[in-house]
N, C-alpha and C positions, 0 to 999 in steps of 0.2 A: 555750262561747264567752262567755256572760254571766259565768260564774264567773271566767274569766281577767280580763276587763275590770274587774269589781268588785274583784277582789283587787288589781290594780294601782292603781286609784283609791284604795282604802282605805289602801294602804300609802304613798301619796305623802306623806301628812301625818306619817308615822312615820319618814321617812328621816333626820331630824336626829339620831337616836340613833347613826348610823354616819357620816353625811356630811351636812353642812349644805347641799349643793347640791340645788336643786330640779330634779329630772330634767326637768320640763316646760319648763324654760328652755333645755335643751340640744338640739342636733340629734341625730339617730340616729347620725351619724358620730362625734360627741363621745362618746356613750355607749359605742360600740364601741371607741373608742380610749382608754378608761380615765379619762375626765374625772370619773367618779363616785368615784374613789378605790378602791384595791385591796380594802379590806374590804367595800365595798358589794356586790361581785359574788358574795358568799356569802349575801346577805340573801334573805328571802322575796320581796321586791319584785323583785330581779334574777332569781330563779328563775321568778317568774310571767311576766316578760317573756320569759325564755328559752323557756318553754313555748309562748308565742305564736310565737316565732321558729320553733320546731319545727312548729307547726300550719300555718304558711304556707310551709314549705319546699317547693320544687317537687319533683315526683316524679323529675325528672332530677337533683336534688341541690343545685341552687343557689337563688337568690332573685331577685326582681325589683328594679330600681333605684328610688331616690327615694321609698321608703316609710318613713315615720316609725314604725317598729314598736313604739316605746315609748309611743306615745300615739295609737293607732288608735281611731277611732269604731267602734261596732258594725257599721255598714254597710261601712266599709272592711275590717274584719276578715272579714266574711262574703264580700265580693268576692274577697279574697286567697285565702281557703280554697277558694272555688269555682273559682279559676283555677290550682290547683296543677299541673294537667297541661300548662300552657303552658310555653314555653321558659324556661330559666335565663338569667341575665344577668351579665356581668362588667363592664359599663360603669358609670362613676361610682362605682367601688369596690363595686358590688353583689357579693354572695357573699363576697368577701374580708373585708369588714367584719363581716358576720354570723358568719363563721368566727372572727374575732378575738374577737367578743363571747362566743361559745360557749366558746372556749378559756379565757377569763377565768372564766366561771361554772363550768366543769368543774374548773379548778384550785382554786377556792374551795370546791366542794361534793363533788367526785369522784362526782357522779351520772352514771351511765354513759350515759344516753340523750343527754346533751349531747355527749359524745365521739362517740357513734354518728352523730349528725347532722353533727358536724364532719367525720367521716371520709367521710360521704356527699357532702358538699360538695367535699372533696379529690378523691374519685373522679371527680366531674364535671369538675374541672380537668384531671385526667389524661386523661379520655376526650375532652374537647373540644380538647386540644392538637393542633395540626396536625402532620402527619408531618414537616414541615420545622422545626417549632418555632413558638411563638407562639400567640396566641388571638384569637378574634373576639368581637364584642359579645354574641352569643347562642349558646346550645346547646339543642337541635340547630340547625344552620345552616338558613337559609331555602332554600338551594339554587336560588334564582331569579336569581342574578347580582347580588344586592343588595350595596351597599357594606358592609352589616353582616356579610358573610362574609369580608371582607378581614382580614389581620393588622392589628390596631388599636393604634396608639400614641396615638390621640386620648384626651385626658383621662387619660393615664397608665395606660391599661388594662393593657398588657403589664407595665410596671414594677411596678404594684400586685400583680399575680399573682406576679411574681418575688420581690418582697420577702417575701410570705407564704411562699413555698416555701423561701426562705433561712432565715427565722425558724424554720420547722418543722424544717429540717435541723440548725440550730444547737442545738436541744433545750434552750433556755434560757427562763427567765421563764414567760410564759403557755403556752409550748409544751413545757415539760418533760414528757417521757414521754407526750405525747398521741399520739405515733405511734411505732411500733417502728423498729428500725434499718433494716429492709428498706424501709419506706415513706420514711424520712428519706433514704436513698440514692436512692430514686426521685425525690424532690423535687429533689435536686441534679442528677440526670440531666436533668430537665425544665428546670431553671434553665440548665444549660450549653447545652442545645439552643436555648433562647431567645436566649442570647448569640450563638450561631452564626447564627441567622436575622436578628438585629439587624445583624450584620456584613454579611450578604448583602443586606440592604435598604438599606444606606447608598448614597445616590444617587451615581451616576457622572456628574459634570458635565464631560463631554468630556475624560475621562482624569484628572480631579481628583476625589478623594473629597469630597463635600459633606456634607450632614446627612441628615435624614429627613423624610418626609411624615407626615401624620396616619394614613394608611392605605397599605398596600402589598399588591400582588397576591401571593398565596402561591405562584404558579406561576413567574412571571418576576421577582418581587420589585420591580417598577417601582412608582413612586408612583402612587396611584390616587385617584379622586374619593370624596368622602363625600356629604353632603347637597348640594342644588343650589347652595349658596353656598361649598362647600368643594372647590376645584378642585385637580387634581394639581399639586404644587409642593413646594418646600422649606418646611417649617413652622418658623418661628422659635420659636413657643411650645413645641410638642411636642419639638422638637430640644433646646431648652435644658433641659427637664425630664429628657429621656432621657439626655443627657450627664451631668447632675448625678448621676443614678442610676448610670450606668456607672462614674463615678469612685469609687463606694463598693465596687466589686467588689474583693475581696481578691486579691492576687497576680495582677494582670491580665496576660494574655498579651501578647507583643509586638504581635500583630495588633490586639488591643483597644486598647492604648496608642496605636498609630498611628492607629486609627480615631478615637479621642477627639481627638487633636491635630489631625488633618485637619479634623474637624467644627468645632472651635473656630476654627481658622484661616479656614475658609470663612465662617463666620458673622461673624467680625471683619472680613473683607474685603467683606462685603455689608451693613454697617450704614449707617444714615442718620444722619450725625453732627450734633451740635448741635441735636437736636430732642427733644421730649417730647410726650406726649399729656396734654391737660387736659380735665377735665369742666367744662361750663358750661351755662348756660341761654341758648338762642339768641333772636333777635329775635321769634320766634313764640311764645316761652314754653315751648319744648320742651327736655327734657333732651338734651344733645348732647355731642359730643367734637370737639376740634380739635387740630391740630398747632401747637405753639408752639416758638419758639427757646429753647434752654436750653444754656448752655455746659457742657461736660463730660458731657452726656447723649447718648444714642443710642437709636434705635428700629429695630425690624425688622418686616417684614410677617409676619402669621400665615401668609400664603400668598405665597411668592416665586416668580415665574415662572422657569422653567428655560430656558436658551437653547442655541444651537448645535445640533449633531446630536443630542445627548442630548434637548434639548427637543423637537426634531422627532419623535423616536421616541416620546416620552412622550405628546405631544399628538395625534399621528396615531392612536395606539392609542386614546386617549380619544374622539376624534371618531368613529372606526370603531365603537366600542362604542355610542355614542349613535345612530349611523346604523342599526346592525343591530337594535337593540331597537325603533326606529321609534316612539318615544313622542311624542305630540303635546300641545301646550299651547294652550288657547284663551283669548283675552283679549277682553273686550268694551269697545269704545271708541266713545263717542257712539252707543250702541245697536246697534252692528254687531259681530259676532263675527269675530275674526281668528285664524287657526290657524297655529301655528308648530311645526315639528319641533324637538326638543331639539338635534339636530345643527345645524340651521340657526341657532339662537340662538347656539350656541357658536362655530361656524366664522366667522360673520359679524362677531363681536366680537373674536376673538382676533387679536392683533398680535404677530408674532414679534419685531419691532423693539423691543418693550418688555421684552425679556428682563432678568431680575434685578431688575425692579421689583415692588413689592407688587401683587398682583391681588386684586380684590374681586368679590363677586357678591351678589345680593339674593335671599333666600329668604322670600318672603311670598306667601301664597295669593292675595292681591288682585292680584298681578302675576305670573301664571304665565309670561308671555312674557319674563320676565327670568331664569328658572331657567337656570343654567349660562352666563349671559352674563358675559363678561370685562369688568370695569370697571377703569380705571386711575386714577381720581380719587377721593380720599378726601373732600375738601371739595366742597360743592355746585357743580356745573357745569350748564349748560343742557342739556336733552335735545336729541336730534336726531330727525329724521323718517326712519323706515326705508323700505324699498322698498314697504311696504304702505300708507304714508301715516300710520303710527301713531307718535306721539312715544315714544321710548324713553330710559331713563335713561343718562347717561354717568358718573354718580357714585353713591355711596351716599346714603342719606337719613338724616336725623337719627335716626330710630327704629332704623335698622340700626347706626349708629355707637354709639348709647347702649347697645344691648342685646347687643353682641357685640364682642369685642376683636380687631379686624382689624389693629391696630398696637399695639406695646407694647415696653417696655424689658426684656423677659424675659431677654435674653442678656447684659445689661450686667454684672451681678455675676458671672455664670458666667465671662466673659472676663477681667474685671479682678481677680477675687479667687479664685473657686473653682478655676479651672483652674491659675493660677500656684501655689497652695498644693498642689494635687494633684501637679503636675509636680515641684515641689521635693521632695515626699515620695518620689516614684518615683525621682528622680535620686539622692536621698540613700541610699535602700535599695540601688540598683544600684551606687552608688559606694563601697560597703563600710561604710556607717555603721550597719549592723545592720538587722535586720528591723523594719519599722514596724508599730506597733499603734495603731489609731485609737480614741480615746475620744470619741464623738459621739452625737448623737441616733439615728444609723443603727445603731451597734453597741450602744447601750443596750438592756438587756433587762428590768431590774426594779429596784425600790428596796426595801430592807429596813431595819428598825430593830431595835436591840438594843444592850445595853451602853452606852447613852447616845449612840449614833451613828446617823446617817442614812447609809446606804451605797448608792451607785449601782453596779449590777452591769452589766458589759459582756460581750458574747458571746465575747470573746477571752480571758476569764479575769481581766482586770484589774477592780479596783473603786476607787471614789473615795469616801472617807468624811469626814464632818465631825461635830463635837460640838456644833454650835449649832442643830441642828434645821432646817437648810436643806434643803428638799425639792427633788426633781428638777423641773426645768422646761426645756422646749426653747425655744431661740431660733430665729432665722432661719438658713437655709442649713445645717441639720443641726447647729447649735451647741447647747451646753448653758449654762444660766445659772449663773454663779458670783458670789455676792454677796461683799461685803467680809468676809472670813472666812479661817480656816485650813482647809486640806484635806490629806488624805493620799492619794496614789496607792499602792494596795497591789499589789505586783508578784508575779505567780505564781512559784511555786517553780521554780528552774532558770533564771530569766531574770535578766539583768543589764542595767540601763539605762545606755546610753552617751551618750544625748542625749534631750532633751525639747524639743518645740516647741509653743508656745501660739499658735494662730492664731484671731483673732476681732476683736470690736469692742466699744466701750463702749456701754452700753445707756441712758445718761442724758446729761445736759447738763454733766457735769463729768468730767474725765479720770479713768479708772481706771488702775491700774498694778499690776505684779507687785511685791509687797512683800518676798517672801522665797521662795527656792527652795533646798531641801535645807540649811536652816540658815543660808544667807547672806542678809543683809538688803540691800535696795536702796532708793534714794530714790524719791520720787514723780516724778522726771524721768528715771530710768534706762530703764525698760521700760514705755512708756506705750501705752495704748489711747485715742486721742484722743476727746474728747467729741463727741457728736452736734452737728451744725450744721444748723438748720432741719429737724430730724428725719431728716437724712441721716447715715449712719454710715460710718466708714472702717475697713476691715479691715487689720490689720497682723499680723506674725508676730514672735515673739521666741524665740530658741533658746538652750539652755544645754547645754554639753558636759560629760560626766563620763568621758571616755575615759581620763583618767589614774587615776581611781578610780571604776569602775562601781558603780552603786547597786543594792543588793539589798533585797528585802523591802518597803521603804517609801520613797517619795519625797514629801517634804512641799512644799507651796507655799501661799502666801497672796495674796489679792487686797486691794489698798487702794482704798478709796473707792467706795461704791455697788455697781455691778454691771457685769460684762462677760459677753459671750456667746462661748464658746470651743469650738474643737475642739482636743483635746490629742493630739499625735502622740508616742508613746513608742518610741524606737529601742532595740532590745535585742540583746545577744549571748546565746548559750547559756551555761550554767554552765561549760562547758569552755573558753569564750573564743574570740574570733576576732581575727585580726591586724588592727590598725587603724593607719592612717597619719593622724596628727592634726597640726593646727596650733594651738598654744596661743594664745588671744586676747591681744592687747596689754592688759596690766593697766591701762594708763593711758587706755584708750578709755572714752568715756562717751556716753550717748544722752539727749537731752532734747528738749522741744517748745518751739519758738519761732515766734510768729506763726501758730500752728496747724499747723506743719510739724515733722516729726521730723528732728532734726539729730544726726549721729554725729560725734564728735570722736576722732581718732586722732593722738596726738602734737600737732603744731601745724596739722593739716589738718582741714577740715570736709567732710562728705559728706551728700548727701540720702539718703533711705531706699532709693532705687533704685541707690545706689552712685556717683552722679555727684558729682564734687568741686565744692564751692561756692566 
């Protein structure tokens, strides 16, 4: 133990030889996700940390959450080693991030013990997978009816596991040859089973498909409770993240496409328009949050109450569970103990007439009589006196609002930008525009250097290279950063590009634009990514058709002015060709920005970006 710690500490001062980043300034998640730079993962320092990762691996194959394994104290390390027989965890990216770290170190060193530990973690994922698909927070399960045994979308648990399985199956980058073909196939089988259970869990809102809860029962797939402040509901946060992930699935089935569209539609129909959440210091000097008016903005509840017969079914089941387990909570008020059953707390506060409103609850040990209590007020409201003569809360408190995101704008970019771009790509593919290949942070696998080029590799066989030393960087919403520079999209053999679409946003306070595509120059007003305004970005798409002369081998493009963050969609036909019905763009059309808005001119007519004539 002491040897490992001393090795890590001694090497911290030497890391500048490979990478100037001070590892102590990074989180463990950052280290696992490659923030130290590819070369570092082959250093003695990386191997010393990897040895600690092996030393604290649970006997069941995984790891515990929230441990900073790269900077443990001796006592922390001793405690983790002593608890190796406890359950493994998948919550908060536990186990998946340790596996990503070990994959990086194994690729750099080819030391077999790191792959062995990686494989043990993967075996735990296979073993803990539910028969219906999906995963819970811990393995082995508690078996006591705890929420921890449910299918868990909370904090992206299921999607984190699925991303790892997909990356292993793709056999690229950090995961090249770390698993054999049989295991890679098994990864994709688990991935597809998880897709199936996600579809089964999509909430039925009285005959209309809605979105998802943070937890679902693996037997009837109904939304279920989590901790005492996490009530059965539609979750705006978890649903937004889950939908974003589902839109990265290649060649989605019709059922999955319909599920995505239905979920986005439901969330759009249940937004609170013209509102935003603001952090502030209240009159008591406390950190707090409040709802403010904001034009063009919208918010959603982290927990949205379900109504109608669907709601009755869901909440009746929840109340019955609380009743059957018979748990009681005691609260001392003015020196007197008052005892409540959890079922009493929940049923007395639930109001069916508040369907589709955000619901809140308080989970603080000082207020056990509020566990599972339905609250419908975000801002402070006066308490009421209950049947026992005890004042009970009717709203959240400042400490609750400040420490937990009960309301947020999580769905806004999904609805206004991500989903339209995804739908456009799906429609284009199905409309005969060729097979779509996505070049994004999701499909990115690794970066290489050589022959004076920095090359970004993608798991679909495409690469993007530049000769100016521009390194890979991820933007928001799965985009990749492209600075003012020339780039080449290198096309796999046998593919012909018939169309390319650049979807993204400007990353600075001055307009970025597409300067050149495939040898054709454009002005700074033709294909613009509008500058940020008050740190708010606008996502736009620009498409270029090559159906008259499909492009093979290399497609060049360049960005003008500073930097934009893009997802590039490349539409291809096979080398044998496919029949295309094309419309040649009007050569006299032009696109420019006026008063912050994109204007398209065709002939003597002007149109907004949404196609409406001005």
